[in-house]
N, C-alpha and C positions, 0 to 999 in steps of 0.2 A: 214729698218723701221719696218719690221715685227718682227725682233729680239728685237728691243727696246720695242715694244708693248708687246711682250711676257714677257720680264723682268719686265716691269711695272705691268702687270697683276699678275705675281708671287709675286712681292713685296707687292702689295695690299692684296693678299690672305694671305700671311704670317703676314702682319701687322694686319689685321682684326682678325686673329686667336690668336694673341699674346697679344692684349690689352684688358683691362676690362672696360675702361671708355670712354665717349665721347671725353674728352680731349685727351686721348691716341690715339684714332682713328685719330683725327686731326693731331697730331704730326707724326703719322705713315704715313699718306697720304702726309704730307709735306716732309718727308724724301724720300718717293717714287718719288715725283715730283722732288726733288733735284737730285736723281740718274738719272732720265730721262733727266733732263737738262744737267747734266754733260756728259752724253753719247752723247747728241746732239752737244755739244761744241767740242767733240773730232773729229767729222766728218768734 
């Protein structure tokens, strides 16, 4: 679970540094959530 949280935090940090608009932030957060969801399904 700690690994998933670390991956999620890293994804959010990268997403926030890579986007320039509020809409972009929303899309990046959604993608980060999808990664987290996919990781949870694999367990």
